[in-house]
PDB file of N, CA, C and O in Angstrom, chain B, residues numbered from 101:
ATOM      1  N   MET B 101       0.844  -1.184   0.000  1.00  0.00           N
ATOM      2  CA  MET B 101       0.000   0.000   0.000  1.00  0.00           C
ATOM      3  C   MET B 101       0.885   1.243   0.000  1.00  0.00           C
ATOM      4  O   MET B 101       1.948   1.267   0.622  1.00  0.00           O
ATOM      5  N   ASN B 102       0.447   2.230  -0.679  1.00  0.00           N
ATOM      6  CA  ASN B 102       1.215   3.451  -0.839  1.00  0.00           C
ATOM      7  C   ASN B 102       1.200   4.278   0.451  1.00  0.00           C
ATOM      8  O   ASN B 102       0.149   4.444   1.070  1.00  0.00           O
ATOM      9  N   MET B 103       2.376   4.800   0.858  1.00  0.00           N
ATOM     10  CA  MET B 103       2.475   5.584   2.094  1.00  0.00           C
ATOM     11  C   MET B 103       1.675   6.880   2.017  1.00  0.00           C
ATOM     12  O   MET B 103       1.064   7.294   3.002  1.00  0.00           O
ATOM     13  N   LYS B 104       1.677   7.523   0.843  1.00  0.00           N
ATOM     14  CA  LYS B 104       0.936   8.771   0.706  1.00  0.00           C
ATOM     15  C   LYS B 104      -0.562   8.543   0.874  1.00  0.00           C
ATOM     16  O   LYS B 104      -1.253   9.349   1.498  1.00  0.00           O
ATOM     17  N   ARG B 105      -1.056   7.448   0.318  1.00  0.00           N
ATOM     18  CA  ARG B 105      -2.493   7.138   0.472  1.00  0.00           C
ATOM     19  C   ARG B 105      -2.834   6.828   1.926  1.00  0.00           C
ATOM     20  O   ARG B 105      -3.890   7.225   2.420  1.00  0.00           O
ATOM     21  N   THR B 106      -1.937   6.117   2.611  1.00  0.00           N
ATOM     22  CA  THR B 106      -2.165   5.810   4.023  1.00  0.00           C
ATOM     23  C   THR B 106      -2.192   7.089   4.846  1.00  0.00           C
ATOM     24  O   THR B 106      -3.066   7.269   5.693  1.00  0.00           O
ATOM     25  N   PHE B 107      -1.239   7.971   4.598  1.00  0.00           N
ATOM     26  CA  PHE B 107      -1.200   9.250   5.309  1.00  0.00           C
ATOM     27  C   PHE B 107      -2.438  10.081   4.971  1.00  0.00           C
ATOM     28  O   PHE B 107      -2.993  10.742   5.849  1.00  0.00           O
ATOM     29  N   GLY B 108      -2.870  10.056   3.730  1.00  0.00           N
ATOM     30  CA  GLY B 108      -4.078  10.769   3.331  1.00  0.00           C
ATOM     31  C   GLY B 108      -5.306  10.236   4.041  1.00  0.00           C
ATOM     32  O   GLY B 108      -6.177  11.002   4.450  1.00  0.00           O
ATOM     33  N   PHE B 109      -5.374   8.910   4.188  1.00  0.00           N
ATOM     34  CA  PHE B 109      -6.486   8.302   4.906  1.00  0.00           C
ATOM     35  C   PHE B 109      -6.499   8.729   6.365  1.00  0.00           C
ATOM     36  O   PHE B 109      -7.555   9.039   6.916  1.00  0.00           O
ATOM     37  N   ILE B 110      -5.319   8.746   6.997  1.00  0.00           N
ATOM     38  CA  ILE B 110      -5.224   9.156   8.404  1.00  0.00           C
ATOM     39  C   ILE B 110      -5.641  10.612   8.564  1.00  0.00           C
ATOM     40  O   ILE B 110      -6.376  10.947   9.494  1.00  0.00           O
ATOM     41  N   LEU B 111      -5.176  11.485   7.663  1.00  0.00           N
ATOM     42  CA  LEU B 111      -5.572  12.899   7.731  1.00  0.00           C
ATOM     43  C   LEU B 111      -7.074  13.066   7.547  1.00  0.00           C
ATOM     44  O   LEU B 111      -7.702  13.880   8.224  1.00  0.00           O
ATOM     45  N   THR B 112      -7.645  12.301   6.636  1.00  0.00           N
ATOM     46  CA  THR B 112      -9.083  12.384   6.392  1.00  0.00           C
ATOM     47  C   THR B 112      -9.873  11.966   7.630  1.00  0.00           C
ATOM     48  O   THR B 112     -10.839  12.627   8.012  1.00  0.00           O
ATOM     49  N   VAL B 113      -9.459  10.877   8.247  1.00  0.00           N
ATOM     50  CA  VAL B 113     -10.155  10.400   9.452  1.00  0.00           C
ATOM     51  C   VAL B 113     -10.020  11.411  10.590  1.00  0.00           C
ATOM     52  O   VAL B 113     -10.994  11.682  11.293  1.00  0.00           O
ATOM     53  N   LEU B 114      -8.826  11.971  10.779  1.00  0.00           N
ATOM     54  CA  LEU B 114      -8.648  12.988  11.815  1.00  0.00           C
ATOM     55  C   LEU B 114      -9.507  14.212  11.538  1.00  0.00           C
ATOM     56  O   LEU B 114     -10.061  14.806  12.463  1.00  0.00           O
ATOM     57  N   GLY B 115      -9.621  14.591  10.276  1.00  0.00           N
ATOM     58  CA  GLY B 115     -10.475  15.722   9.912  1.00  0.00           C
ATOM     59  C   GLY B 115     -11.935  15.450  10.206  1.00  0.00           C
ATOM     60  O   GLY B 115     -12.643  16.327  10.701  1.00  0.00           O
ATOM     61  N   ILE B 116     -12.391  14.247   9.907  1.00  0.00           N
ATOM     62  CA  ILE B 116     -13.786  13.880  10.182  1.00  0.00           C
ATOM     63  C   ILE B 116     -14.047  13.902  11.683  1.00  0.00           C
ATOM     64  O   ILE B 116     -15.077  14.407  12.131  1.00  0.00           O
ATOM     65  N   ILE B 117     -13.116  13.356  12.458  1.00  0.00           N
ATOM     66  CA  ILE B 117     -13.281  13.361  13.919  1.00  0.00           C
ATOM     67  C   ILE B 117     -13.334  14.789  14.453  1.00  0.00           C
ATOM     68  O   ILE B 117     -14.163  15.104  15.307  1.00  0.00           O
ATOM     69  N   GLY B 118     -12.456  15.646  13.956  1.00  0.00           N
ATOM     70  CA  GLY B 118     -12.462  17.050  14.388  1.00  0.00           C
ATOM     71  C   GLY B 118     -13.741  17.768  14.015  1.00  0.00           C
ATOM     72  O   GLY B 118     -14.257  18.562  14.802  1.00  0.00           O
ATOM     73  N   LEU B 119     -14.260  17.502  12.829  1.00  0.00           N
ATOM     74  CA  LEU B 119     -15.512  18.142  12.413  1.00  0.00           C
ATOM     75  C   LEU B 119     -16.692  17.649  13.246  1.00  0.00           C
ATOM     76  O   LEU B 119     -17.571  18.435  13.601  1.00  0.00           O
ATOM     77  N   ILE B 120     -16.719  16.361  13.560  1.00  0.00           N
ATOM     78  CA  ILE B 120     -17.793  15.824  14.401  1.00  0.00           C
ATOM     79  C   ILE B 120     -17.709  16.434  15.800  1.00  0.00           C
ATOM     80  O   ILE B 120     -18.727  16.818  16.375  1.00  0.00           O
ATOM     81  N   TYR B 121     -16.498  16.520  16.343  1.00  0.00           N
ATOM     82  CA  TYR B 121     -16.320  17.114  17.671  1.00  0.00           C
ATOM     83  C   TYR B 121     -16.798  18.568  17.688  1.00  0.00           C
ATOM     84  O   TYR B 121     -17.517  18.987  18.595  1.00  0.00           O
ATOM     85  N   THR B 122     -16.389  19.323  16.675  1.00  0.00           N
ATOM     86  CA  THR B 122     -16.795  20.729  16.599  1.00  0.00           C
ATOM     87  C   THR B 122     -18.307  20.854  16.471  1.00  0.00           C
ATOM     88  O   THR B 122     -18.924  21.694  17.126  1.00  0.00           O
ATOM     89  N   GLY B 123     -18.896  20.022  15.632  1.00  0.00           N
ATOM     90  CA  GLY B 123     -20.345  20.054  15.463  1.00  0.00           C
ATOM     91  C   GLY B 123     -21.077  19.730  16.748  1.00  0.00           C
ATOM     92  O   GLY B 123     -22.065  20.386  17.077  1.00  0.00           O
ATOM     93  N   LEU B 124     -20.613  18.733  17.478  1.00  0.00           N
ATOM     94  CA  LEU B 124     -21.258  18.378  18.743  1.00  0.00           C
ATOM     95  C   LEU B 124     -21.146  19.505  19.766  1.00  0.00           C
ATOM     96  O   LEU B 124     -22.095  19.777  20.500  1.00  0.00           O
ATOM     97  N   GLN B 125     -19.990  20.158  19.815  1.00  0.00           N
ATOM     98  CA  GLN B 125     -19.811  21.252  20.763  1.00  0.00           C
ATOM     99  C   GLN B 125     -20.690  22.444  20.408  1.00  0.00           C
ATOM    100  O   GLN B 125     -21.192  23.128  21.299  1.00  0.00           O
ATOM    101  N   VAL B 126     -20.878  22.697  19.129  1.00  0.00           N
ATOM    102  CA  VAL B 126     -21.747  23.796  18.700  1.00  0.00           C
ATOM    103  C   VAL B 126     -23.195  23.483  19.049  1.00  0.00           C
ATOM    104  O   VAL B 126     -23.919  24.355  19.530  1.00  0.00           O
ATOM    105  N   ILE B 127     -23.624  22.248  18.812  1.00  0.00           N
ATOM    106  CA  ILE B 127     -25.004  21.863  19.113  1.00  0.00           C
ATOM    107  C   ILE B 127     -25.274  21.943  20.610  1.00  0.00           C
ATOM    108  O   ILE B 127     -26.342  22.393  21.024  1.00  0.00           O
ATOM    109  N   GLN B 128     -24.308  21.507  21.432  1.00  0.00           N
ATOM    110  CA  GLN B 128     -24.484  21.521  22.877  1.00  0.00           C
ATOM    111  C   GLN B 128     -24.253  22.904  23.486  1.00  0.00           C
ATOM    112  O   GLN B 128     -24.465  23.106  24.681  1.00  0.00           O
ATOM    113  N   ARG B 129     -23.822  23.843  22.665  1.00  0.00           N
ATOM    114  CA  ARG B 129     -23.519  25.210  23.095  1.00  0.00           C
ATOM    115  C   ARG B 129     -22.509  25.250  24.249  1.00  0.00           C
ATOM    116  O   ARG B 129     -22.622  26.060  25.169  1.00  0.00           O
ATOM    117  N   SER B 130     -21.532  24.363  24.174  1.00  0.00           N
ATOM    118  CA  SER B 130     -20.465  24.364  25.164  1.00  0.00           C
ATOM    119  C   SER B 130     -19.143  24.616  24.450  1.00  0.00           C
ATOM    120  O   SER B 130     -18.992  24.290  23.272  1.00  0.00           O
ATOM    121  N   GLY B 131     -18.221  25.177  25.144  1.00  0.00           N
ATOM    122  CA  GLY B 131     -16.925  25.463  24.546  1.00  0.00           C
ATOM    123  C   GLY B 131     -16.812  26.915  24.122  1.00  0.00           C
ATOM    124  O   GLY B 131     -17.804  27.573  23.810  1.00  0.00           O
ATOM    125  N   ASN B 132     -15.591  27.391  24.117  1.00  0.00           N
ATOM    126  CA  ASN B 132     -15.288  28.757  23.723  1.00  0.00           C
ATOM    127  C   ASN B 132     -15.371  28.881  22.201  1.00  0.00           C
ATOM    128  O   ASN B 132     -14.917  27.994  21.478  1.00  0.00           O
ATOM    129  N   THR B 133     -15.938  29.954  21.728  1.00  0.00           N
ATOM    130  CA  THR B 133     -16.135  30.151  20.291  1.00  0.00           C
ATOM    131  C   THR B 133     -14.810  30.153  19.536  1.00  0.00           C
ATOM    132  O   THR B 133     -14.707  29.575  18.454  1.00  0.00           O
ATOM    133  N   THR B 134     -13.802  30.799  20.105  1.00  0.00           N
ATOM    134  CA  THR B 134     -12.497  30.866  19.442  1.00  0.00           C
ATOM    135  C   THR B 134     -11.878  29.477  19.321  1.00  0.00           C
ATOM    136  O   THR B 134     -11.333  29.126  18.274  1.00  0.00           O
ATOM    137  N   ASN B 135     -11.963  28.694  20.383  1.00  0.00           N
ATOM    138  CA  ASN B 135     -11.409  27.339  20.338  1.00  0.00           C
ATOM    139  C   ASN B 135     -12.123  26.489  19.298  1.00  0.00           C
ATOM    140  O   ASN B 135     -11.483  25.760  18.539  1.00  0.00           O
ATOM    141  N   LEU B 136     -13.438  26.582  19.262  1.00  0.00           N
ATOM    142  CA  LEU B 136     -14.194  25.791  18.290  1.00  0.00           C
ATOM    143  C   LEU B 136     -13.880  26.212  16.864  1.00  0.00           C
ATOM    144  O   LEU B 136     -13.820  25.372  15.966  1.00  0.00           O
ATOM    145  N   LEU B 137     -13.681  27.496  16.652  1.00  0.00           N
ATOM    146  CA  LEU B 137     -13.341  27.992  15.322  1.00  0.00           C
ATOM    147  C   LEU B 137     -11.981  27.453  14.874  1.00  0.00           C
ATOM    148  O   LEU B 137     -11.825  27.022  13.731  1.00  0.00           O
ATOM    149  N   VAL B 138     -11.009  27.479  15.769  1.00  0.00           N
ATOM    150  CA  VAL B 138      -9.671  26.980  15.437  1.00  0.00           C
ATOM    151  C   VAL B 138      -9.708  25.481  15.170  1.00  0.00           C
ATOM    152  O   VAL B 138      -9.119  25.010  14.197  1.00  0.00           O
ATOM    153  N   ILE B 139     -10.398  24.726  16.029  1.00  0.00           N
ATOM    154  CA  ILE B 139     -10.498  23.274  15.833  1.00  0.00           C
ATOM    155  C   ILE B 139     -11.207  22.961  14.521  1.00  0.00           C
ATOM    156  O   ILE B 139     -10.793  22.054  13.799  1.00  0.00           O
ATOM    157  N   GLY B 140     -12.265  23.696  14.205  1.00  0.00           N
ATOM    158  CA  GLY B 140     -12.993  23.478  12.960  1.00  0.00           C
ATOM    159  C   GLY B 140     -12.151  23.758  11.728  1.00  0.00           C
ATOM    160  O   GLY B 140     -12.204  23.005  10.756  1.00  0.00           O
ATOM    161  N   ILE B 141     -11.379  24.825  11.760  1.00  0.00           N
ATOM    162  CA  ILE B 141     -10.528  25.168  10.616  1.00  0.00           C
ATOM    163  C   ILE B 141      -9.425  24.131  10.429  1.00  0.00           C
ATOM    164  O   ILE B 141      -9.139  23.725   9.303  1.00  0.00           O
ATOM    165  N   ILE B 142      -8.804  23.701  11.529  1.00  0.00           N
ATOM    166  CA  ILE B 142      -7.762  22.679  11.429  1.00  0.00           C
ATOM    167  C   ILE B 142      -8.349  21.370  10.922  1.00  0.00           C
ATOM    168  O   ILE B 142      -7.725  20.677  10.118  1.00  0.00           O
ATOM    169  N   ALA B 143      -9.552  21.028  11.389  1.00  0.00           N
ATOM    170  CA  ALA B 143     -10.211  19.799  10.930  1.00  0.00           C
ATOM    171  C   ALA B 143     -10.506  19.875   9.432  1.00  0.00           C
ATOM    172  O   ALA B 143     -10.327  18.891   8.715  1.00  0.00           O
ATOM    173  N   LEU B 144     -10.953  21.028   8.962  1.00  0.00           N
ATOM    174  CA  LEU B 144     -11.201  21.188   7.527  1.00  0.00           C
ATOM    175  C   LEU B 144      -9.911  21.046   6.721  1.00  0.00           C
ATOM    176  O   LEU B 144      -9.901  20.416   5.663  1.00  0.00           O
ATOM    177  N   LEU B 145      -8.825  21.634   7.225  1.00  0.00           N
ATOM    178  CA  LEU B 145      -7.535  21.505   6.539  1.00  0.00           C
ATOM    179  C   LEU B 145      -7.095  20.051   6.473  1.00  0.00           C
ATOM    180  O   LEU B 145      -6.654  19.586   5.423  1.00  0.00           O
ATOM    181  N   PHE B 146      -7.211  19.328   7.582  1.00  0.00           N
ATOM    182  CA  PHE B 146      -6.849  17.915   7.592  1.00  0.00           C
ATOM    183  C   PHE B 146      -7.712  17.138   6.610  1.00  0.00           C
ATOM    184  O   PHE B 146      -7.204  16.322   5.841  1.00  0.00           O
ATOM    185  N   PHE B 147      -9.012  17.389   6.634  1.00  0.00           N
ATOM    186  CA  PHE B 147      -9.939  16.648   5.793  1.00  0.00           C
ATOM    187  C   PHE B 147      -9.629  16.850   4.317  1.00  0.00           C
ATOM    188  O   PHE B 147      -9.490  15.878   3.575  1.00  0.00           O
ATOM    189  N   PHE B 148      -9.520  18.099   3.883  1.00  0.00           N
ATOM    190  CA  PHE B 148      -9.294  18.357   2.462  1.00  0.00           C
ATOM    191  C   PHE B 148      -7.880  17.983   2.023  1.00  0.00           C
ATOM    192  O   PHE B 148      -7.680  17.594   0.872  1.00  0.00           O
ATOM    193  N   SER B 149      -6.897  18.093   2.916  1.00  0.00           N
ATOM    194  CA  SER B 149      -5.542  17.638   2.575  1.00  0.00           C
ATOM    195  C   SER B 149      -5.514  16.130   2.380  1.00  0.00           C
ATOM    196  O   SER B 149      -4.883  15.625   1.451  1.00  0.00           O
ATOM    197  N   GLY B 150      -6.197  15.423   3.257  1.00  0.00           N
ATOM    198  CA  GLY B 150      -6.261  13.963   3.132  1.00  0.00           C
ATOM    199  C   GLY B 150      -6.957  13.529   1.864  1.00  0.00           C
ATOM    200  O   GLY B 150      -6.483  12.630   1.170  1.00  0.00           O
ATOM    201  N   ILE B 151      -8.077  14.157   1.553  1.00  0.00           N
ATOM    202  CA  ILE B 151      -8.792  13.825   0.324  1.00  0.00           C
ATOM    203  C   ILE B 151      -7.920  14.124  -0.893  1.00  0.00           C
ATOM    204  O   ILE B 151      -7.894  13.345  -1.846  1.00  0.00           O
ATOM    205  N   GLY B 152      -7.208  15.248  -0.862  1.00  0.00           N
ATOM    206  CA  GLY B 152      -6.325  15.603  -1.968  1.00  0.00           C
ATOM    207  C   GLY B 152      -5.202  14.592  -2.157  1.00  0.00           C
ATOM    208  O   GLY B 152      -4.869  14.237  -3.288  1.00  0.00           O
ATOM    209  N   LEU B 153      -4.617  14.126  -1.053  1.00  0.00           N
ATOM    210  CA  LEU B 153      -3.564  13.119  -1.164  1.00  0.00           C
ATOM    211  C   LEU B 153      -4.097  11.816  -1.738  1.00  0.00           C
ATOM    212  O   LEU B 153      -3.439  11.184  -2.564  1.00  0.00           O
ATOM    213  N   ILE B 154      -5.272  11.415  -1.309  1.00  0.00           N
ATOM    214  CA  ILE B 154      -5.847  10.164  -1.807  1.00  0.00           C
ATOM    215  C   ILE B 154      -6.166  10.275  -3.297  1.00  0.00           C
ATOM    216  O   ILE B 154      -5.887   9.352  -4.063  1.00  0.00           O
ATOM    217  N   LYS B 155      -6.752  11.404  -3.710  1.00  0.00           N
ATOM    218  CA  LYS B 155      -7.151  11.563  -5.113  1.00  0.00           C
ATOM    219  C   LYS B 155      -5.957  11.693  -6.048  1.00  0.00           C
ATOM    220  O   LYS B 155      -5.973  11.140  -7.148  1.00  0.00           O
ATOM    221  N   ASN B 156      -4.923  12.415  -5.628  1.00  0.00           N
ATOM    222  CA  ASN B 156      -3.831  12.755  -6.537  1.00  0.00           C
ATOM    223  C   ASN B 156      -2.685  11.751  -6.532  1.00  0.00           C
ATOM    224  O   ASN B 156      -1.759  11.887  -7.331  1.00  0.00           O
ATOM    225  N   THR B 157      -2.717  10.760  -5.670  1.00  0.00           N
ATOM    226  CA  THR B 157      -1.637   9.778  -5.619  1.00  0.00           C
ATOM    227  C   THR B 157      -1.964   8.629  -6.578  1.00  0.00           C
ATOM    228  O   THR B 157      -3.021   8.005  -6.491  1.00  0.00           O
ATOM    229  N   LYS B 158      -1.041   8.374  -7.480  1.00  0.00           N
ATOM    230  CA  LYS B 158      -1.216   7.300  -8.454  1.00  0.00           C
ATOM    231  C   LYS B 158      -0.730   5.988  -7.837  1.00  0.00           C
ATOM    232  O   LYS B 158       0.189   5.984  -7.018  1.00  0.00           O
ATOM    233  N   ASP B 159      -1.343   4.891  -8.229  1.00  0.00           N
ATOM    234  CA  ASP B 159      -0.921   3.571  -7.773  1.00  0.00           C
ATOM    235  C   ASP B 159       0.355   3.177  -8.496  1.00  0.00           C
ATOM    236  O   ASP B 159       0.430   3.257  -9.722  1.00  0.00           O
ATOM    237  N   ALA B 160       1.357   2.753  -7.737  1.00  0.00           N
ATOM    238  CA  ALA B 160       2.619   2.295  -8.327  1.00  0.00           C
ATOM    239  C   ALA B 160       2.521   0.803  -8.612  1.00  0.00           C
ATOM    240  O   ALA B 160       2.079   0.021  -7.771  1.00  0.00           O
ATOM    241  N   GLU B 161       2.935   0.432  -9.801  1.00  0.00           N
ATOM    242  CA  GLU B 161       2.893  -1.000 -10.169  1.00  0.00           C
ATOM    243  C   GLU B 161       4.260  -1.548 -10.349  1.00  0.00           C
ATOM    244  O   GLU B 161       4.416  -2.730 -10.658  1.00  0.00           O
TER     245      GLU B 161
END
């Protein structure tokens, strides 16, 4: 398995977890707004970086 794809998968999963955490905190109205904003932005960066790595990495034969 390709290392870039594995790393992309890990980044994608971390991004999804961060987005779910941020969403739950917003719904429960707990947590500082600044902290939630930073966590949400980092989660989005992880998510889209992971998706980009998975899409743009070619399979080596």
